[in-house]
Steps between C-alpha positions, in 0.01 A plus 500: 500500500183558302301808595130546463380804309379657826836452679795736524851373567761725660863396523696716741872550531689307763635683804851466357387654171335788687817566697712484185273756336515727805880477507501710185383791713812496719733797453841333462798702625732602214797336676321165501437528126862602434634207703276255313309393812172519310384505140418839352149450368497849350196597704457876536557617856363851458211594726241526221631211288504237773161605640327407173684172450463327837259515792797462734799722565780427746756777526862472607728738687832501686336703777225370729163592349267753656127437500522138384222241517747211494879503484788254507876555490682270258861516380554862601172632361155562637216360292166649595143587408404862548208544738322724245516233228155346539530267197824344625365461852192324365708275271729396787202436726340283233817294453523450878135389514546256211816362658325448834214327323731265309764444769491150643380482858685312768393138505278422791419865565164549669227673300447867568123475469270199525146530365217263593361303208195346654 
């Protein structure tokens, strides 16, 4: 595609690429690493280290989280976003919004809003 001098082209990541990037902010339980369930990417998990690397942080714990924004139990662990972690809450909300925008609608679904054109 040829661009004019006055045009700007922006190529964004796909939703899958965004989710892959955000997965790097998940705190993987040590047992899962030891069992080879996931690859060890060597990403620092310390509070200060991870905060500067990724805009998203999902913690893990054997115990149910307190004060969580979102939480899910999976394979004996709780994965959650702390309610005080504004950056992670915003990142998750953005991914949800992008997903809803890109998700295919049911065929034949009625429009939510109809605007007059004439």
